[in-house]
Gaussian input, Z-matrix of N, CA and C with variables (Angstrom, degrees):
# hf/3-21g

backbone

0 1
 N
 C     1     B1
 C     2     B2     1     A1
 N     3     B3     2     A2     1     D1
 C     4     B4     3     A3     2     D2
 C     5     B5     4     A4     3     D3
 N     6     B6     5     A5     4     D4
 C     7     B7     6     A6     5     D5
 C     8     B8     7     A7     6     D6
 N     9     B9     8     A8     7     D7
 C    10    B10     9     A9     8     D8
 C    11    B11    10    A10     9     D9
 N    12    B12    11    A11    10    D10
 C    13    B13    12    A12    11    D11
 C    14    B14    13    A13    12    D12
 N    15    B15    14    A14    13    D13
 C    16    B16    15    A15    14    D14
 C    17    B17    16    A16    15    D15
 N    18    B18    17    A17    16    D16
 C    19    B19    18    A18    17    D17
 C    20    B20    19    A19    18    D18
 N    21    B21    20    A20    19    D19
 C    22    B22    21    A21    20    D20
 C    23    B23    22    A22    21    D21
 N    24    B24    23    A23    22    D22
 C    25    B25    24    A24    23    D23
 C    26    B26    25    A25    24    D24
 N    27    B27    26    A26    25    D25
 C    28    B28    27    A27    26    D26
 C    29    B29    28    A28    27    D27
 N    30    B30    29    A29    28    D28
 C    31    B31    30    A30    29    D29
 C    32    B32    31    A31    30    D30
 N    33    B33    32    A32    31    D31
 C    34    B34    33    A33    32    D32
 C    35    B35    34    A34    33    D33
 N    36    B36    35    A35    34    D34
 C    37    B37    36    A36    35    D35
 C    38    B38    37    A37    36    D36
 N    39    B39    38    A38    37    D37
 C    40    B40    39    A39    38    D38
 C    41    B41    40    A40    39    D39
 N    42    B42    41    A41    40    D40
 C    43    B43    42    A42    41    D41
 C    44    B44    43    A43    42    D42
 N    45    B45    44    A44    43    D43
 C    46    B46    45    A45    44    D44
 C    47    B47    46    A46    45    D45
 N    48    B48    47    A47    46    D46
 C    49    B49    48    A48    47    D47
 C    50    B50    49    A49    48    D48
 N    51    B51    50    A50    49    D49
 C    52    B52    51    A51    50    D50
 C    53    B53    52    A52    51    D51
 N    54    B54    53    A53    52    D52
 C    55    B55    54    A54    53    D53
 C    56    B56    55    A55    54    D54
 N    57    B57    56    A56    55    D55
 C    58    B58    57    A57    56    D56
 C    59    B59    58    A58    57    D57
 N    60    B60    59    A59    58    D58
 C    61    B61    60    A60    59    D59
 C    62    B62    61    A61    60    D60
 N    63    B63    62    A62    61    D61
 C    64    B64    63    A63    62    D62
 C    65    B65    64    A64    63    D63
 N    66    B66    65    A65    64    D64
 C    67    B67    66    A66    65    D65
 C    68    B68    67    A67    66    D66
 N    69    B69    68    A68    67    D67
 C    70    B70    69    A69    68    D68
 C    71    B71    70    A70    69    D69
 N    72    B72    71    A71    70    D70
 C    73    B73    72    A72    71    D71
 C    74    B74    73    A73    72    D72
 N    75    B75    74    A74    73    D73
 C    76    B76    75    A75    74    D74
 C    77    B77    76    A76    75    D75
 N    78    B78    77    A77    76    D76
 C    79    B79    78    A78    77    D77
 C    80    B80    79    A79    78    D78
 N    81    B81    80    A80    79    D79
 C    82    B82    81    A81    80    D80
 C    83    B83    82    A82    81    D81
 N    84    B84    83    A83    82    D82
 C    85    B85    84    A84    83    D83
 C    86    B86    85    A85    84    D84
 N    87    B87    86    A86    85    D85
 C    88    B88    87    A87    86    D86
 C    89    B89    88    A88    87    D87
 N    90    B90    89    A89    88    D88
 C    91    B91    90    A90    89    D89
 C    92    B92    91    A91    90    D90
 N    93    B93    92    A92    91    D91
 C    94    B94    93    A93    92    D92
 C    95    B95    94    A94    93    D93
 N    96    B96    95    A95    94    D94
 C    97    B97    96    A96    95    D95
 C    98    B98    97    A97    96    D96
 N    99    B99    98    A98    97    D97
 C   100   B100    99    A99    98    D98
 C   101   B101   100   A100    99    D99
 N   102   B102   101   A101   100   D100
 C   103   B103   102   A102   101   D101
 C   104   B104   103   A103   102   D102
 N   105   B105   104   A104   103   D103
 C   106   B106   105   A105   104   D104
 C   107   B107   106   A106   105   D105
 N   108   B108   107   A107   106   D106
 C   109   B109   108   A108   107   D107
 C   110   B110   109   A109   108   D108
 N   111   B111   110   A110   109   D109
 C   112   B112   111   A111   110   D110
 C   113   B113   112   A112   111   D111
 N   114   B114   113   A113   112   D112
 C   115   B115   114   A114   113   D113
 C   116   B116   115   A115   114   D114
 N   117   B117   116   A116   115   D115
 C   118   B118   117   A117   116   D116
 C   119   B119   118   A118   117   D117
 N   120   B120   119   A119   118   D118
 C   121   B121   120   A120   119   D119
 C   122   B122   121   A121   120   D120
 N   123   B123   122   A122   121   D121
 C   124   B124   123   A123   122   D122
 C   125   B125   124   A124   123   D123
 N   126   B126   125   A125   124   D124
 C   127   B127   126   A126   125   D125
 C   128   B128   127   A127   126   D126
 N   129   B129   128   A128   127   D127
 C   130   B130   129   A129   128   D128
 C   131   B131   130   A130   129   D129
 N   132   B132   131   A131   130   D130
 C   133   B133   132   A132   131   D131
 C   134   B134   133   A133   132   D132
 N   135   B135   134   A134   133   D133
 C   136   B136   135   A135   134   D134
 C   137   B137   136   A136   135   D135
 N   138   B138   137   A137   136   D136
 C   139   B139   138   A138   137   D137
 C   140   B140   139   A139   138   D138
 N   141   B141   140   A140   139   D139
 C   142   B142   141   A141   140   D140
 C   143   B143   142   A142   141   D141
 N   144   B144   143   A143   142   D142
 C   145   B145   144   A144   143   D143
 C   146   B146   145   A145   144   D144
 N   147   B147   146   A146   145   D145
 C   148   B148   147   A147   146   D146
 C   149   B149   148   A148   147   D147
 N   150   B150   149   A149   148   D148
 C   151   B151   150   A150   149   D149
 C   152   B152   151   A151   150   D150
 N   153   B153   152   A152   151   D151
 C   154   B154   153   A153   152   D152
 C   155   B155   154   A154   153   D153
 N   156   B156   155   A155   154   D154
 C   157   B157   156   A156   155   D155
 C   158   B158   157   A157   156   D156
 N   159   B159   158   A158   157   D157
 C   160   B160   159   A159   158   D158
 C   161   B161   160   A160   159   D159
 N   162   B162   161   A161   160   D160
 C   163   B163   162   A162   161   D161
 C   164   B164   163   A163   162   D162
 N   165   B165   164   A164   163   D163
 C   166   B166   165   A165   164   D164
 C   167   B167   166   A166   165   D165
 N   168   B168   167   A167   166   D166
 C   169   B169   168   A168   167   D167
 C   170   B170   169   A169   168   D168
 N   171   B171   170   A170   169   D169
 C   172   B172   171   A171   170   D170
 C   173   B173   172   A172   171   D171
 N   174   B174   173   A173   172   D172
 C   175   B175   174   A174   173   D173
 C   176   B176   175   A175   174   D174
 N   177   B177   176   A176   175   D175
 C   178   B178   177   A177   176   D176
 C   179   B179   178   A178   177   D177
 N   180   B180   179   A179   178   D178
 C   181   B181   180   A180   179   D179
 C   182   B182   181   A181   180   D180
 N   183   B183   182   A182   181   D181
 C   184   B184   183   A183   182   D182
 C   185   B185   184   A184   183   D183
 N   186   B186   185   A185   184   D184
 C   187   B187   186   A186   185   D185
 C   188   B188   187   A187   186   D186
 N   189   B189   188   A188   187   D187
 C   190   B190   189   A189   188   D188
 C   191   B191   190   A190   189   D189
 N   192   B192   191   A191   190   D190
 C   193   B193   192   A192   191   D191
 C   194   B194   193   A193   192   D192
 N   195   B195   194   A194   193   D193
 C   196   B196   195   A195   194   D194
 C   197   B197   196   A196   195   D195
 N   198   B198   197   A197   196   D196
 C   199   B199   198   A198   197   D197
 C   200   B200   199   A199   198   D198
 N   201   B201   200   A200   199   D199
 C   202   B202   201   A201   200   D200
 C   203   B203   202   A202   201   D201
 N   204   B204   203   A203   202   D202
 C   205   B205   204   A204   203   D203
 C   206   B206   205   A205   204   D204
 N   207   B207   206   A206   205   D205
 C   208   B208   207   A207   206   D206
 C   209   B209   208   A208   207   D207
 N   210   B210   209   A209   208   D208
 C   211   B211   210   A210   209   D209
 C   212   B212   211   A211   210   D210
 N   213   B213   212   A212   211   D211
 C   214   B214   213   A213   212   D212
 C   215   B215   214   A214   213   D213
 N   216   B216   215   A215   214   D214
 C   217   B217   216   A216   215   D215
 C   218   B218   217   A217   216   D216
 N   219   B219   218   A218   217   D217
 C   220   B220   219   A219   218   D218
 C   221   B221   220   A220   219   D219
 N   222   B222   221   A221   220   D220
 C   223   B223   222   A222   221   D221
 C   224   B224   223   A223   222   D222
 N   225   B225   224   A224   223   D223
 C   226   B226   225   A225   224   D224
 C   227   B227   226   A226   225   D225
 N   228   B228   227   A227   226   D226
 C   229   B229   228   A228   227   D227
 C   230   B230   229   A229   228   D228
 N   231   B231   230   A230   229   D229
 C   232   B232   231   A231   230   D230
 C   233   B233   232   A232   231   D231
 N   234   B234   233   A233   232   D232
 C   235   B235   234   A234   233   D233
 C   236   B236   235   A235   234   D234
 N   237   B237   236   A236   235   D235
 C   238   B238   237   A237   236   D236
 C   239   B239   238   A238   237   D237

   B1=1.4262
   B2=1.5258
   B3=1.3114
   B4=1.4692
   B5=1.5054
   B6=1.3223
   B7=1.4589
   B8=1.5462
   B9=1.3350
   B10=1.4570
   B11=1.5315
   B12=1.3449
   B13=1.4745
   B14=1.5423
   B15=1.3138
   B16=1.4698
   B17=1.5239
   B18=1.3365
   B19=1.4497
   B20=1.5236
   B21=1.3293
   B22=1.4554
   B23=1.5270
   B24=1.3346
   B25=1.4647
   B26=1.5174
   B27=1.3246
   B28=1.4421
   B29=1.5516
   B30=1.3202
   B31=1.4607
   B32=1.5240
   B33=1.3198
   B34=1.4663
   B35=1.5307
   B36=1.3222
   B37=1.4493
   B38=1.5103
   B39=1.3204
   B40=1.4609
   B41=1.5331
   B42=1.3064
   B43=1.4822
   B44=1.5132
   B45=1.3214
   B46=1.4563
   B47=1.5163
   B48=1.2910
   B49=1.4449
   B50=1.5186
   B51=1.3267
   B52=1.4471
   B53=1.5113
   B54=1.3247
   B55=1.4517
   B56=1.5093
   B57=1.3238
   B58=1.4533
   B59=1.5246
   B60=1.3114
   B61=1.4722
   B62=1.5128
   B63=1.3064
   B64=1.4565
   B65=1.5223
   B66=1.3052
   B67=1.4658
   B68=1.5072
   B69=1.3453
   B70=1.4474
   B71=1.5238
   B72=1.3336
   B73=1.4693
   B74=1.5491
   B75=1.3450
   B76=1.4542
   B77=1.5261
   B78=1.3188
   B79=1.4608
   B80=1.5375
   B81=1.3048
   B82=1.4572
   B83=1.5272
   B84=1.3347
   B85=1.4595
   B86=1.5393
   B87=1.3196
   B88=1.4440
   B89=1.5280
   B90=1.3246
   B91=1.4602
   B92=1.5130
   B93=1.3163
   B94=1.4549
   B95=1.5100
   B96=1.3075
   B97=1.4612
   B98=1.5257
   B99=1.3357
   B100=1.4509
   B101=1.5202
   B102=1.3062
   B103=1.4632
   B104=1.5153
   B105=1.3115
   B106=1.4571
   B107=1.5348
   B108=1.3165
   B109=1.4594
   B110=1.5333
   B111=1.3248
   B112=1.4620
   B113=1.5069
   B114=1.3167
   B115=1.4644
   B116=1.5134
   B117=1.3178
   B118=1.4531
   B119=1.5213
   B120=1.3148
   B121=1.4554
   B122=1.5379
   B123=1.3275
   B124=1.4580
   B125=1.5202
   B126=1.3151
   B127=1.4686
   B128=1.5336
   B129=1.3371
   B130=1.4516
   B131=1.5360
   B132=1.3261
   B133=1.4646
   B134=1.5169
   B135=1.3413
   B136=1.4678
   B137=1.5190
   B138=1.3317
   B139=1.4710
   B140=1.5095
   B141=1.3323
   B142=1.4751
   B143=1.5111
   B144=1.3356
   B145=1.4558
   B146=1.5160
   B147=1.3269
   B148=1.4657
   B149=1.5296
   B150=1.2978
   B151=1.4630
   B152=1.5249
   B153=1.3240
   B154=1.4686
   B155=1.5267
   B156=1.3273
   B157=1.4640
   B158=1.5268
   B159=1.3254
   B160=1.4713
   B161=1.5389
   B162=1.3183
   B163=1.4531
   B164=1.5447
   B165=1.3422
   B166=1.4561
   B167=1.5270
   B168=1.3322
   B169=1.4610
   B170=1.5308
   B171=1.3078
   B172=1.4585
   B173=1.5145
   B174=1.3156
   B175=1.4716
   B176=1.5268
   B177=1.3526
   B178=1.4637
   B179=1.5234
   B180=1.3263
   B181=1.4501
   B182=1.5259
   B183=1.3231
   B184=1.4592
   B185=1.5260
   B186=1.3156
   B187=1.4708
   B188=1.5252
   B189=1.3519
   B190=1.4631
   B191=1.5312
   B192=1.3346
   B193=1.4733
   B194=1.5334
   B195=1.3153
   B196=1.4747
   B197=1.5297
   B198=1.3248
   B199=1.4603
   B200=1.5318
   B201=1.3466
   B202=1.4472
   B203=1.5218
   B204=1.3432
   B205=1.4652
   B206=1.5284
   B207=1.3083
   B208=1.4784
   B209=1.5292
   B210=1.3301
   B211=1.4759
   B212=1.5178
   B213=1.3229
   B214=1.4692
   B215=1.5215
   B216=1.3426
   B217=1.4654
   B218=1.5227
   B219=1.3115
   B220=1.4720
   B221=1.5176
   B222=1.3034
   B223=1.4817
   B224=1.5198
   B225=1.3004
   B226=1.4663
   B227=1.5239
   B228=1.3209
   B229=1.4725
   B230=1.5408
   B231=1.3229
   B232=1.4828
   B233=1.5159
   B234=1.3302
   B235=1.4621
   B236=1.5224
   B237=1.3115
   B238=1.4650
   B239=1.5133
   A1=107.80
   A2=116.13
   A3=121.31
   A4=109.59
   A5=115.85
   A6=122.67
   A7=108.89
   A8=115.35
   A9=120.35
   A10=105.56
   A11=117.23
   A12=119.60
   A13=112.27
   A14=114.44
   A15=122.02
   A16=110.81
   A17=116.85
   A18=120.79
   A19=114.18
   A20=117.51
   A21=120.86
   A22=109.67
   A23=116.27
   A24=120.28
   A25=110.97
   A26=115.61
   A27=121.02
   A28=109.84
   A29=116.08
   A30=121.50
   A31=108.53
   A32=118.39
   A33=121.06
   A34=114.68
   A35=118.19
   A36=120.94
   A37=113.16
   A38=116.26
   A39=119.54
   A40=112.57
   A41=116.60
   A42=121.18
   A43=111.41
   A44=118.76
   A45=120.93
   A46=111.77
   A47=114.37
   A48=123.53
   A49=110.61
   A50=116.27
   A51=120.36
   A52=110.36
   A53=115.29
   A54=122.21
   A55=107.17
   A56=116.97
   A57=122.17
   A58=107.36
   A59=116.81
   A60=121.37
   A61=108.75
   A62=116.15
   A63=121.40
   A64=109.52
   A65=116.86
   A66=122.84
   A67=108.85
   A68=116.67
   A69=121.40
   A70=113.19
   A71=115.36
   A72=118.75
   A73=113.75
   A74=116.49
   A75=120.84
   A76=109.60
   A77=117.97
   A78=119.83
   A79=111.04
   A80=117.07
   A81=122.10
   A82=109.80
   A83=115.75
   A84=122.17
   A85=107.41
   A86=116.43
   A87=120.58
   A88=109.54
   A89=114.28
   A90=122.11
   A91=106.26
   A92=117.09
   A93=121.76
   A94=108.87
   A95=116.08
   A96=122.12
   A97=107.61
   A98=115.82
   A99=120.50
   A100=110.16
   A101=117.14
   A102=121.29
   A103=111.24
   A104=117.54
   A105=121.74
   A106=112.11
   A107=116.52
   A108=120.62
   A109=108.72
   A110=114.11
   A111=118.92
   A112=110.07
   A113=115.76
   A114=118.29
   A115=109.95
   A116=115.56
   A117=122.79
   A118=107.06
   A119=116.83
   A120=121.05
   A121=108.63
   A122=115.50
   A123=121.28
   A124=112.19
   A125=118.82
   A126=122.71
   A127=109.06
   A128=118.08
   A129=121.26
   A130=114.47
   A131=117.88
   A132=118.85
   A133=112.22
   A134=116.70
   A135=120.89
   A136=110.33
   A137=117.07
   A138=120.60
   A139=110.74
   A140=116.86
   A141=120.65
   A142=111.63
   A143=117.65
   A144=122.03
   A145=111.66
   A146=116.03
   A147=120.14
   A148=109.65
   A149=117.72
   A150=120.91
   A151=111.12
   A152=118.18
   A153=121.57
   A154=109.96
   A155=117.49
   A156=120.98
   A157=110.57
   A158=115.94
   A159=121.53
   A160=110.74
   A161=116.29
   A162=119.77
   A163=111.27
   A164=116.92
   A165=121.02
   A166=109.97
   A167=117.39
   A168=121.38
   A169=110.40
   A170=117.35
   A171=120.51
   A172=112.09
   A173=116.80
   A174=119.35
   A175=111.41
   A176=117.34
   A177=121.38
   A178=113.03
   A179=116.16
   A180=120.58
   A181=112.58
   A182=115.10
   A183=120.90
   A184=108.64
   A185=118.81
   A186=120.12
   A187=109.00
   A188=115.71
   A189=120.77
   A190=114.03
   A191=115.81
   A192=119.01
   A193=110.54
   A194=118.25
   A195=121.24
   A196=110.08
   A197=117.91
   A198=121.45
   A199=110.10
   A200=116.64
   A201=121.00
   A202=111.40
   A203=115.83
   A204=119.96
   A205=111.71
   A206=116.25
   A207=120.43
   A208=110.84
   A209=116.52
   A210=118.93
   A211=111.31
   A212=117.55
   A213=119.44
   A214=111.07
   A215=116.63
   A216=119.67
   A217=110.95
   A218=117.28
   A219=120.51
   A220=109.80
   A221=117.80
   A222=120.96
   A223=109.78
   A224=117.23
   A225=120.81
   A226=111.17
   A227=117.24
   A228=122.02
   A229=111.06
   A230=115.86
   A231=119.60
   A232=114.40
   A233=117.69
   A234=118.45
   A235=114.10
   A236=118.94
   A237=119.82
   A238=109.50
   D1=135.58
   D2=175.54
   D3=-128.60
   D4=147.65
   D5=-176.72
   D6=-101.29
   D7=130.64
   D8=170.66
   D9=-92.13
   D10=116.95
   D11=-176.38
   D12=-62.19
   D13=147.52
   D14=178.77
   D15=-55.95
   D16=-36.93
   D17=-177.79
   D18=-63.06
   D19=-15.39
   D20=177.09
   D21=-64.41
   D22=-29.74
   D23=-177.90
   D24=83.91
   D25=-158.56
   D26=-177.00
   D27=-63.62
   D28=139.86
   D29=-179.20
   D30=-152.04
   D31=163.76
   D32=-175.54
   D33=-61.08
   D34=-23.34
   D35=179.78
   D36=-66.53
   D37=-16.61
   D38=179.62
   D39=-75.78
   D40=-9.33
   D41=-178.54
   D42=-77.63
   D43=-18.44
   D44=179.39
   D45=148.73
   D46=166.60
   D47=-179.42
   D48=-68.78
   D49=142.24
   D50=176.34
   D51=-145.24
   D52=151.15
   D53=175.72
   D54=-135.36
   D55=131.39
   D56=173.42
   D57=-105.74
   D58=121.38
   D59=179.45
   D60=-109.36
   D61=114.14
   D62=178.47
   D63=-104.69
   D64=144.29
   D65=-178.94
   D66=-127.87
   D67=153.22
   D68=179.07
   D69=-67.98
   D70=-41.58
   D71=-171.87
   D72=-116.15
   D73=8.36
   D74=179.50
   D75=-135.08
   D76=157.70
   D77=177.11
   D78=-64.24
   D79=153.01
   D80=177.44
   D81=-67.96
   D82=154.24
   D83=172.81
   D84=-131.24
   D85=166.45
   D86=177.26
   D87=-130.81
   D88=150.50
   D89=172.26
   D90=-113.33
   D91=125.78
   D92=178.72
   D93=-117.73
   D94=129.14
   D95=179.45
   D96=-103.05
   D97=119.36
   D98=-179.13
   D99=-114.83
   D100=176.08
   D101=178.95
   D102=-62.27
   D103=-29.87
   D104=-176.40
   D105=-88.63
   D106=-44.50
   D107=-175.45
   D108=-173.24
   D109=167.30
   D110=174.00
   D111=-91.18
   D112=155.39
   D113=178.35
   D114=-146.77
   D115=146.39
   D116=174.65
   D117=-97.62
   D118=131.57
   D119=-177.65
   D120=-123.32
   D121=132.62
   D122=178.81
   D123=-114.53
   D124=-6.34
   D125=-177.53
   D126=-60.30
   D127=118.84
   D128=-174.21
   D129=-52.85
   D130=-40.84
   D131=-178.83
   D132=-66.18
   D133=-36.36
   D134=177.04
   D135=-70.95
   D136=-42.92
   D137=176.98
   D138=-58.26
   D139=-42.96
   D140=177.92
   D141=-63.27
   D142=-43.50
   D143=179.09
   D144=-61.47
   D145=-44.78
   D146=179.01
   D147=-66.96
   D148=-36.25
   D149=176.81
   D150=-61.15
   D151=-39.04
   D152=176.89
   D153=-67.89
   D154=-38.91
   D155=175.94
   D156=-60.74
   D157=-45.52
   D158=179.12
   D159=-58.26
   D160=-46.16
   D161=-178.68
   D162=-66.16
   D163=-35.55
   D164=176.58
   D165=-63.88
   D166=-41.74
   D167=178.00
   D168=-64.46
   D169=-43.69
   D170=179.18
   D171=-62.29
   D172=-32.58
   D173=-179.30
   D174=-72.58
   D175=-22.92
   D176=177.52
   D177=-91.89
   D178=-17.54
   D179=-174.04
   D180=-75.65
   D181=155.79
   D182=172.07
   D183=-67.31
   D184=152.90
   D185=173.70
   D186=-58.90
   D187=161.65
   D188=-176.29
   D189=-54.23
   D190=-47.76
   D191=-177.68
   D192=-64.48
   D193=-42.07
   D194=179.31
   D195=-66.40
   D196=-38.46
   D197=177.55
   D198=-63.45
   D199=-45.32
   D200=178.64
   D201=-59.72
   D202=-45.20
   D203=-179.37
   D204=-64.29
   D205=-39.39
   D206=178.67
   D207=-64.95
   D208=-44.55
   D209=178.83
   D210=-64.13
   D211=-38.73
   D212=178.59
   D213=-66.45
   D214=-39.12
   D215=178.88
   D216=-65.25
   D217=-43.98
   D218=179.35
   D219=-63.69
   D220=-43.43
   D221=179.05
   D222=-61.19
   D223=-43.62
   D224=179.56
   D225=-64.67
   D226=-44.71
   D227=-178.25
   D228=-63.75
   D229=-38.26
   D230=-173.61
   D231=-90.48
   D232=-29.07
   D233=-172.33
   D234=-118.90
   D235=15.77
   D236=175.32
   D237=-128.03

């Protein structure tokens, strides 16, 4: 899990939850969570588009260790 800092501002991840599932011997699929319902999509053009969105989010996110430390700090500040 990686955190996209608030200071980044608006970004594609704010549109809803997504999961990219890649497989060794099968094409990738995506799960998109919308306000109405979740859906699994296998259409290659959509999978590619979501993959680009995922990579854009990762480029804005804090590194894993920094994300972990931030989440731990927030949890400590709010729940202790």
